[in-house]
C-alpha positions as CSV (number, residue, x, y, z in Angstrom):
1,M,-17.0,5.5,-23.0
2,G,-19.4,3.3,-24.8
3,D,-20.7,3.7,-28.4
4,Y,-24.5,3.8,-28.8
5,L,-24.5,2.5,-32.4
6,Q,-22.2,-0.4,-31.5
7,L,-24.4,-1.2,-28.5
8,L,-27.4,-1.1,-30.9
9,R,-25.8,-3.5,-33.4
10,E,-24.7,-5.9,-30.7
11,I,-28.2,-6.0,-29.1
12,R,-30.0,-6.4,-32.4
13,G,-27.7,-9.3,-33.2
14,G,-28.8,-10.9,-30.0
15,I,-32.5,-10.6,-30.7
16,A,-34.1,-13.6,-32.4
17,E,-35.5,-13.3,-35.9
18,T,-39.1,-12.1,-35.9
19,P,-41.7,-12.1,-38.7
20,P,-41.9,-8.9,-40.8
21,L,-44.2,-6.2,-39.7
22,P,-47.6,-6.0,-41.5
23,L,-47.8,-3.3,-44.2
24,P,-49.3,0.0,-43.2
25,A,-52.4,1.2,-45.0
26,E,-52.0,1.9,-48.7
27,L,-52.5,5.6,-48.2
28,E,-49.6,5.8,-45.8
29,L,-47.4,3.8,-48.2
30,Q,-48.2,6.4,-50.9
31,A,-47.4,9.3,-48.7
32,I,-44.0,7.8,-47.8
33,W,-43.3,7.1,-51.4
34,F,-44.2,10.6,-52.5
35,A,-42.0,12.1,-49.7
36,G,-39.0,10.2,-51.1
37,G,-39.0,7.9,-48.1
38,F,-37.9,4.9,-50.2
39,G,-35.3,6.8,-52.1
40,R,-35.3,7.4,-55.9
41,D,-33.0,4.6,-57.2
42,F,-34.3,1.1,-57.8
43,T,-34.0,-2.1,-59.8
44,T,-37.0,-3.4,-61.7
45,T,-38.1,-7.0,-61.5
46,E,-36.4,-7.4,-64.9
47,G,-33.1,-6.2,-63.6
48,K,-33.2,-2.7,-65.1
49,R,-32.0,0.5,-63.4
50,A,-34.8,2.8,-62.5
51,R,-34.4,6.3,-61.2
52,I,-37.3,8.7,-60.2
53,V,-36.4,12.0,-61.7
54,Q,-39.7,13.7,-60.8
55,F,-42.2,12.1,-58.4
56,G,-45.0,13.9,-60.2
57,E,-48.2,15.0,-58.3
58,W,-51.1,13.3,-56.6
59,N,-53.9,12.3,-59.0
60,R,-57.0,14.1,-57.9
61,S,-59.4,11.9,-59.9
62,A,-59.7,8.2,-60.9
63,G,-56.7,6.5,-62.4
64,P,-53.1,6.0,-61.3
65,D,-51.9,7.4,-58.0
66,F,-49.3,9.9,-59.3
67,L,-49.3,11.9,-62.6
68,H,-46.7,13.8,-64.6
69,A,-43.8,11.8,-63.2
70,V,-40.5,11.3,-64.9
71,V,-38.8,7.9,-64.6
72,E,-35.4,7.0,-66.1
73,L,-35.1,3.3,-67.2
74,E,-31.5,2.4,-68.0
75,G,-30.9,6.2,-68.5
76,I,-33.8,6.8,-70.8
77,A,-36.4,9.2,-69.5
78,H,-40.1,8.2,-69.6
79,V,-42.9,10.7,-68.8
80,G,-46.1,9.4,-67.4
81,A,-47.9,8.1,-64.3
82,I,-46.8,5.9,-61.3
83,E,-49.1,3.4,-59.7
84,L,-48.4,2.1,-56.2
85,D,-50.1,-1.1,-54.8
86,P,-49.4,-3.1,-51.7
87,D,-49.2,-6.4,-53.6
88,P,-47.7,-7.0,-57.1
89,T,-50.8,-8.9,-58.1
90,D,-53.0,-5.9,-57.4
91,W,-52.4,-4.6,-60.9
92,E,-54.6,-7.4,-62.3
93,T,-56.8,-7.8,-59.2
94,H,-57.8,-4.2,-59.4
95,G,-58.4,-4.3,-63.2
96,H,-55.7,-1.9,-64.1
97,G,-54.6,-4.0,-67.1
98,A,-58.0,-3.5,-68.8
99,D,-58.5,0.2,-67.8
100,P,-57.5,2.7,-70.4
101,A,-56.8,5.3,-67.6
102,F,-53.7,3.2,-66.8
103,T,-52.1,3.2,-70.3
104,G,-49.9,6.1,-69.3
105,V,-48.3,4.3,-66.4
106,V,-44.5,4.1,-66.7
107,L,-43.8,2.4,-63.4
108,H,-45.7,0.1,-61.0
109,V,-44.5,0.0,-57.4
110,A,-45.4,-2.8,-55.1
111,F,-44.4,-4.6,-51.9
112,H,-43.9,-8.3,-51.1
113,S,-42.1,-10.5,-53.6
114,P,-44.7,-12.3,-55.7
115,R,-45.1,-16.0,-55.2
116,L,-45.8,-16.5,-58.9
117,D,-44.7,-14.7,-62.0
118,V,-46.7,-11.5,-62.4
119,F,-47.1,-9.6,-65.6
120,T,-48.1,-6.0,-65.5
121,R,-49.5,-5.0,-68.9
122,D,-51.8,-2.1,-69.8
123,A,-54.8,-2.1,-72.1
124,E,-52.5,-1.9,-75.1
125,H,-50.6,-5.0,-74.0
126,R,-47.5,-2.9,-73.2
127,R,-45.5,-4.3,-70.3
128,I,-45.2,-1.9,-67.3
129,P,-41.9,-1.9,-65.5
130,Q,-42.3,-3.0,-61.9
131,V,-40.3,-2.2,-58.7
132,I,-40.7,-4.2,-55.5
133,I,-39.9,-2.4,-52.2
134,G,-38.3,-5.1,-50.1
135,P,-38.7,-5.6,-46.3
136,T,-35.4,-4.0,-45.5
137,D,-36.1,-0.8,-47.4
138,L,-39.6,-0.8,-46.0
139,A,-38.4,-1.1,-42.4
140,E,-35.8,1.6,-42.9
141,A,-38.4,4.0,-44.3
142,L,-41.1,3.2,-41.6
143,Q,-38.7,3.2,-38.7
144,R,-41.4,1.2,-36.9
145,P,-40.6,-1.1,-34.0
146,L,-42.1,-4.6,-33.5
147,R,-44.8,-3.4,-31.2
148,A,-46.5,-0.1,-30.5
149,T,-46.1,0.1,-26.8
150,A,-44.4,-1.5,-23.7
151,I,-46.0,-1.9,-20.3
152,A,-45.2,1.1,-18.0
153,R,-43.4,-0.8,-15.3
154,P,-39.7,-0.8,-14.2
155,G,-37.5,-3.0,-16.4
156,R,-34.4,-5.0,-15.8
157,C,-32.3,-2.0,-16.9
158,V,-33.2,0.0,-13.8
159,H,-30.5,-1.6,-11.7
160,P,-27.5,-1.2,-14.1
161,L,-28.6,2.4,-15.0
162,A,-28.9,3.3,-11.3
163,H,-25.2,2.3,-10.9
164,L,-23.9,4.1,-14.0
165,P,-21.9,7.3,-13.2
166,E,-23.8,10.4,-14.1
167,A,-21.4,11.2,-16.9
168,A,-21.9,7.8,-18.4
169,T,-25.7,8.2,-18.4
170,R,-25.4,11.6,-19.9
171,A,-23.2,10.2,-22.7
172,L,-25.7,7.4,-23.4
173,L,-28.5,9.9,-23.7
174,E,-26.4,12.2,-25.9
175,Q,-25.5,9.5,-28.3
176,A,-29.1,8.2,-28.4
177,A,-30.3,11.8,-29.2
178,R,-27.6,12.2,-31.9
179,H,-28.6,8.9,-33.5
180,R,-32.3,9.9,-33.5
181,A,-31.4,13.3,-35.0
182,A,-29.4,11.7,-37.8
183,L,-32.4,9.5,-38.7
184,K,-34.7,12.5,-38.7
185,A,-32.3,14.7,-40.7
186,A,-32.0,11.9,-43.3
187,R,-35.8,11.8,-43.6
188,F,-36.1,15.5,-44.1
189,L,-33.3,15.5,-46.7
190,R,-34.9,12.7,-48.7
191,T,-38.1,14.8,-49.0
192,A,-36.0,17.8,-49.9
193,D,-34.2,15.8,-52.6
194,A,-37.5,14.7,-54.0
195,H,-39.4,18.0,-54.0
196,G,-37.1,20.8,-52.7
197,R,-36.5,22.3,-49.2
198,D,-39.7,24.4,-49.2
199,A,-41.8,21.3,-49.7
200,A,-39.8,19.4,-47.1
201,L,-40.3,22.2,-44.6
202,F,-44.0,22.5,-45.4
203,Q,-44.6,18.7,-45.0
204,A,-42.6,18.6,-41.8
205,T,-44.5,21.5,-40.3
206,A,-47.9,20.1,-41.3
207,E,-47.0,16.7,-39.8
208,T,-46.0,18.5,-36.5
209,L,-49.2,20.4,-36.4
210,G,-51.1,17.1,-36.8
211,Y,-49.8,15.9,-33.5
212,R,-50.2,12.1,-33.0
213,A,-53.7,11.5,-34.2
214,N,-53.6,13.5,-37.4
215,A,-49.9,13.5,-38.4
216,L,-50.6,11.5,-41.5
217,P,-53.7,13.4,-42.6
218,M,-51.8,16.7,-42.3
219,R,-48.8,15.3,-44.3
220,L,-51.3,14.2,-47.0
221,L,-52.8,17.6,-47.0
222,S,-49.4,19.3,-47.4
223,Q,-48.5,16.9,-50.3
224,R,-51.7,17.5,-52.2
225,A,-51.5,21.3,-51.7
226,A,-47.9,22.0,-52.7
227,I,-46.5,25.1,-51.1
228,T,-45.4,27.0,-54.2
229,P,-48.7,26.9,-56.2
230,L,-50.6,27.4,-52.9
231,R,-48.8,30.6,-52.3
232,E,-49.2,31.7,-55.9
233,S,-53.0,31.1,-55.8
234,G,-53.6,33.9,-53.2
235,A,-56.3,31.7,-51.7
236,G,-54.3,29.4,-49.4
237,D,-56.9,29.3,-46.6
238,A,-59.8,28.3,-48.8
239,I,-57.8,25.8,-50.8
240,L,-56.4,24.1,-47.7
241,F,-59.8,23.8,-46.1
242,G,-61.4,22.7,-49.4
243,I,-58.9,19.9,-50.0
244,A,-59.2,18.9,-46.4
245,G,-62.9,18.4,-47.0
246,F,-64.0,20.9,-44.4
247,L,-66.0,23.3,-46.6
248,A,-69.6,22.8,-47.8
249,P,-72.0,25.2,-49.7
250,G,-74.5,25.5,-46.8
251,L,-72.0,25.5,-43.9
252,H,-72.4,29.2,-43.3
253,H,-76.2,28.9,-42.9
254,T,-75.9,26.8,-39.7
255,A,-72.9,28.5,-38.2
256,P,-73.1,31.2,-35.5
257,P,-73.9,34.6,-36.9
258,D,-70.5,36.1,-36.3
259,T,-68.8,33.4,-38.4
260,R,-71.1,33.4,-41.4
261,D,-69.3,36.1,-43.4
262,H,-66.0,34.4,-43.0
263,L,-67.3,31.0,-44.0
264,R,-69.1,32.4,-47.0
265,Q,-65.9,34.1,-48.2
266,L,-64.0,30.8,-47.8
267,W,-66.6,29.0,-49.9
268,D,-66.7,31.6,-52.6
269,L,-62.9,31.5,-52.9
270,W,-62.9,27.7,-52.9
271,W,-65.6,27.6,-55.6
272,K,-63.3,29.5,-57.9
273,H,-60.3,27.1,-57.4
274,R,-62.3,23.9,-56.8
275,A,-61.9,22.5,-60.3
276,T,-58.1,22.8,-60.1
277,W,-57.6,21.5,-56.5
278,E,-60.5,19.3,-55.5
279,T,-59.7,15.6,-55.1
280,R,-62.0,12.6,-54.9
281,H,-59.7,10.9,-52.3
282,L,-60.8,11.8,-48.8
283,I,-58.3,12.5,-46.1
284,P,-58.9,10.2,-43.1
285,W,-59.2,12.8,-40.3
286,K,-59.6,11.7,-36.7
287,M,-62.1,14.2,-35.4
288,H,-63.0,12.7,-32.0
289,G,-60.9,12.3,-28.9
290,Q,-59.0,15.5,-29.6
291,R,-58.5,18.4,-27.2
292,P,-60.4,21.5,-28.6
293,A,-57.1,23.3,-29.3
294,N,-55.9,20.3,-31.4
295,H,-59.0,20.1,-33.6
296,P,-58.1,19.5,-37.2
297,H,-59.8,22.7,-38.2
298,R,-57.3,24.7,-36.1
299,R,-54.3,22.6,-37.3
300,V,-55.2,23.5,-40.9
301,A,-55.8,27.1,-39.9
302,A,-52.3,27.3,-38.4
303,L,-50.8,25.9,-41.6
304,A,-52.7,28.4,-43.7
305,A,-51.4,31.2,-41.5
306,L,-47.9,30.1,-42.2
307,V,-48.5,30.1,-45.9
308,K,-49.3,33.8,-45.7
309,Q,-46.0,34.4,-43.9
310,W,-43.9,31.8,-45.6
311,P,-40.8,33.9,-46.5
312,T,-40.4,34.9,-42.9
313,F,-41.1,31.4,-41.5
314,R,-38.7,29.8,-44.0
315,R,-35.9,32.3,-43.4
316,R,-36.1,31.6,-39.6
317,A,-36.6,27.8,-39.9
318,L,-33.7,27.2,-42.3
319,A,-31.4,30.0,-41.1
320,R,-27.6,29.4,-41.1
321,P,-26.3,29.8,-38.5
322,F,-29.4,28.4,-36.9
323,H,-30.9,30.1,-33.8
324,P,-34.1,28.5,-32.4
325,R,-35.3,31.4,-30.3
326,P,-36.4,33.7,-33.1
327,L,-38.3,30.9,-34.7
328,V,-40.1,30.0,-31.4
329,E,-41.0,33.6,-30.8
330,F,-42.3,33.9,-34.4
331,L,-44.5,30.8,-34.1
332,D,-45.7,31.7,-30.6
333,Q,-46.9,35.1,-31.9
334,L,-48.6,33.7,-35.0
335,D,-52.0,35.2,-35.1
336,D,-55.2,35.2,-37.1
337,P,-58.2,37.4,-36.4
338,F,-60.7,34.5,-36.8
339,W,-58.7,31.6,-35.4
340,S,-57.2,33.2,-32.4
341,H,-60.7,33.0,-30.8
342,R,-62.2,29.8,-32.3
343,H,-61.8,26.1,-32.1
344,T,-63.6,25.1,-35.3
345,L,-65.0,26.7,-38.4
346,S,-68.5,26.8,-36.9
347,S,-67.8,27.2,-33.2
348,I,-68.8,30.2,-31.1
349,R,-66.2,32.9,-30.4
350,S,-64.0,32.2,-27.4
351,A,-63.5,35.2,-25.0
352,K,-60.0,34.0,-24.2
353,P,-57.4,34.0,-27.0
354,I,-56.1,30.6,-28.1
355,A,-52.5,30.2,-29.3
356,L,-52.6,29.3,-33.0
357,F,-49.2,27.5,-33.1
358,G,-47.8,27.9,-29.6
359,K,-44.5,27.1,-27.9
360,A,-45.3,23.4,-27.4
361,R,-45.8,22.7,-31.1
362,A,-42.7,24.9,-31.9
363,T,-40.6,22.8,-29.6
364,E,-41.9,19.6,-31.4
365,L,-41.0,21.1,-34.8
366,L,-37.5,22.0,-33.6
367,A,-36.8,18.7,-31.9
368,N,-38.2,16.4,-34.6
369,H,-37.2,18.3,-37.8
370,L,-35.2,21.5,-37.6
371,I,-32.6,20.9,-35.0
372,P,-31.7,17.5,-36.5
373,L,-31.2,19.3,-39.8
374,A,-29.1,22.0,-38.2
375,L,-26.9,19.4,-36.4
376,H,-26.4,17.7,-39.8
377,E,-25.4,20.7,-41.9
378,D,-24.6,23.7,-39.6
379,D,-21.1,23.4,-38.0
380,R,-21.9,26.4,-35.8
381,F,-24.9,24.6,-34.2
382,G,-23.7,21.9,-31.8
383,F,-25.2,19.6,-29.3
384,D,-24.7,22.1,-26.5
385,A,-27.0,24.5,-28.3
386,Y,-29.5,21.6,-28.6
387,L,-29.4,21.2,-24.8
388,Q,-30.5,24.8,-24.4
389,L,-34.0,23.8,-25.7
390,P,-36.2,23.0,-22.8
391,A,-38.5,19.9,-23.0
392,G,-42.1,20.3,-23.8
393,A,-44.8,18.3,-22.1
394,K,-44.0,14.6,-21.4
395,N,-46.0,12.4,-23.8
396,E,-47.1,8.9,-22.9
397,K,-44.0,7.3,-24.5
398,V,-41.6,9.5,-22.6
399,R,-43.4,8.6,-19.4
400,R,-43.3,4.9,-20.1
401,C,-39.6,5.0,-21.0
402,A,-38.8,6.9,-17.8
403,I,-40.5,4.3,-15.7
404,R,-38.9,1.3,-17.6
405,L,-35.4,2.7,-17.5
406,F,-35.2,4.6,-14.2
407,G,-38.0,3.0,-12.2
408,S,-40.2,6.0,-11.9
409,E,-40.7,9.5,-13.3
410,E,-39.4,10.9,-10.1
411,K,-36.1,9.1,-10.4
412,A,-35.9,10.1,-14.1
413,R,-36.6,13.7,-13.3
414,P,-33.0,14.9,-14.0
415,W,-33.3,13.6,-17.6
416,L,-36.7,15.0,-18.3
417,K,-35.9,18.7,-18.5
418,K,-34.3,19.0,-22.0
419,A,-35.9,18.3,-25.3
420,A,-32.7,16.4,-26.4
421,H,-33.1,14.0,-23.5
422,H,-36.8,13.5,-24.3
423,Q,-35.7,12.5,-27.8
424,A,-33.0,10.2,-26.4
425,L,-35.5,8.4,-24.2
426,L,-37.9,8.0,-27.1
427,Q,-35.1,6.5,-29.2
428,I,-34.0,4.1,-26.5
429,Y,-37.6,3.1,-26.0
430,H,-38.0,2.5,-29.7
431,D,-34.7,0.6,-30.2
432,F,-34.9,-1.7,-27.2
433,C,-38.2,-1.7,-25.3
434,L,-40.4,-2.0,-28.4
435,E,-38.1,-4.4,-30.2
436,D,-38.1,-7.0,-27.3
437,L,-41.0,-9.4,-27.3
438,T,-40.0,-11.3,-24.1
439,D,-41.5,-8.7,-21.7
440,C,-37.9,-7.6,-20.7
441,H,-36.8,-11.1,-19.7
442,D,-34.4,-11.9,-22.6
443,C,-33.6,-8.4,-23.7
444,P,-29.7,-8.1,-23.8
445,F,-29.8,-4.3,-23.1
446,P,-29.4,-4.5,-19.3
447,E,-26.3,-6.7,-19.6
448,Q,-24.8,-4.5,-22.2
449,L,-25.4,-1.4,-20.0
450,S,-23.1,-2.9,-17.4
451,Q,-20.2,-2.5,-20.0
452,W,-21.2,1.0,-21.1
453,Q,-18.8,2.8,-18.9
């Protein structure tokens, strides 16, 4: 039987060199850095060993991006701030060298190798060590293909796949799902290494709740509102909605009468904690084009409900041996007197109850984060147990991959019933369809498939 990773290496070797992907937005780079996505061991531009001992915390006001970090340079610990910029020259372009707020910076992180010598000095003329994240590390952290989508039409791989024995197709999908799970487990563990398992679980859950449009905003929210101090505050709802930018002093005046007391209580709580938690950096929410049940207000509400029941949620999410069913049941029954009947902070009450988390989001959390982690570290949880998890709704990428690989959704139907197979199709689509820029003509995947069995 074939080997998926070997197949992937051979095909990537046959794809022509392409220009590097453009950098994502600076805010996304900062979120990846803070989550430990680039690791914690680096070499500065002067050749010194640099290790991030503590990633610090997001700065809520003007100045460097992350405060109270601990960075070891050649084994010597330095306590201070970390500044991250897309380009090495941004230090001077943005005026950091003359700004006294940046005198506490102990490390400058940037991308792209500078074309000219760059000197990062603070207002006291002290040289700031600099780390450059290269294209290879960036690509590994982003896991982003060359293009965002491929046309939904049958590809050249339809014919060889149609002639593969069922056992060979099943093996291909299993190995693709295992490969995807390994990548996702590594991502979770990098965040856990940087901030602890509670923080990794909190960020993964927030990202899942964000769905596609608000995955990054929800992850940013979970990074700025760390789970431990959030729980200790006793005001998780108000703090999360406040940091999200969803609270205002007069909001309750224009809301429906039956929501005003709730909104006033949230504002009064937020007012008490505002000085500690408020940030001047706005979270870039996408408010339009969302189904009412996916409105960011509801996603934040679900996260707040989990904060209240964190010990139970954590125990089920990270249980060893791992059993998905108790977690799905817990999340499906997650309830809140206010949010089980409302779509937004100021909407009218819905007569019909609305699932706060729901089975579909629970399946996404399992498939994208918790099952990969269990496969990695729980010997009693095997791939057969993964196959017991039914697939959620087919998203657009799963549909496109089904059409490109099998010719139609109907022909792909046997492989669209399990969450593991959905993940496998997404990985194949990512590794091959989105890495080929020849509209399928020169992609070596179809020819390699003929040798799979």
